[in-house]
C-alpha positions, 0 to 999 in steps of 0.5 A: 820234878827231878830235873829241876836244880837249885838256883845258881848262887849268883842269882840267890845273892842278887835276890838277897841284895835286892830284898835288902835294898830296893825292896826294903826302901820301897816296901809300901809301894810293893805292898800296895801293888800286891793289894791293889792289883795291876793297872797298867797304862800300856801293853808293850809287845817286844822281842825276847832278845835279852838286850831289849829292855822297854822298862829301862828305855821309858824309865817306867814304874813297876806296874806301869807296863803290861809286857809281852815278849816273843820271838821278833815281837810278832803278832799273829793274825786272829785265829780262834782255832782252839789251840794254844795262842800265848800272844793272842791270849795276852792281847785279849787279856790286855784289852778286855781285862786290863783295859789298857789305853795303848798297845805298843809294838817295839822292834829292834836292831840286830833281831835274831828272829828277823834274821832267821826269817830273812835267811829262811825266805832266801833259802839259806836256812832249810832247818827253819823251813822244816815243819818241826821248827817252832821258830820257823813256823812262828816266823812264817808270820813275817814272810809277806814282809820279805816279799815286799823288801826293797833292793839293797844289800843284806844289812839294809834289807834285814833292817827293813824287815825288822821294821816290817815286823812292827808294821805287820804286827800292827796290821794283825792286831786289827784282825782281832775283833776286840782290838778293832772295836776298841781302836774304832771307839778310841779306847785304845791306840796302836803304836809301832816303834823300832829301837837301835840298840847300839845308838840308843835311838827309838823311831816311831812308825808314821802311818801317813808316810809309811816311814819310821821317824826318830822320836 
C-alpha cells in the first residue's frame, strides 16, 4: 500500500521504552494472556474521545475489559439488515462469545459527538444533516434525546444530552434478543455511567429515579 508511511519516531521510541520496561518486567503475564486468550469480566462501550480512558479510571488489568469505542458511546437499535455494523458486532461477540457479566455504557463531559447532534437538531449544523455525513447519520440515534431535553441554557442542555446518550444506548441494548435474554436470565447486567473529565467524577444511572448519581 503506497500511502502507508513509516511510524513517527516518537512512537517508535515509546514502544522501545515499553518493551524494555513494562513488558520485560511482566513478560510472564503477557505470555499467559497470549496463550490463554481473553476472558474479560465486562464490556465497556465508551466514546472515541482521546481524553476518556476507562482502563485508567478503574485501574483495570490488561485483559479485564473488552472495550468498544465509537462516536458518543452510542448503541444503535438492533437491525440485522446484512450491512456493516461494528458496534452491534462487538456487542454480539461480547455476549455470545466472551460471555461477559456486565455491559457498561460510559458517556462523558464535553462530548463533541453529542454537541454535534445538539447543533444538528437545533438547525445550526446543516453539514451534519447531509445524507453523506457519517457522523450525522450516526448521531441520528440520539435525536429522540434532543426532543426530550428540559428547558435551560445550551450548556445544561448539552450535558443533559450527554447523559441521554447513555440512557438511549441502554434502551437500545435491550432491543438485541441475545442481550435481552441474557439480562432476563441474570447472566448479564447493564450499567450506565457519565464521567466529568475535569472534575474526575463518575456518576451512575439509577433506573428507579431516572437520574445520574455520583458513585
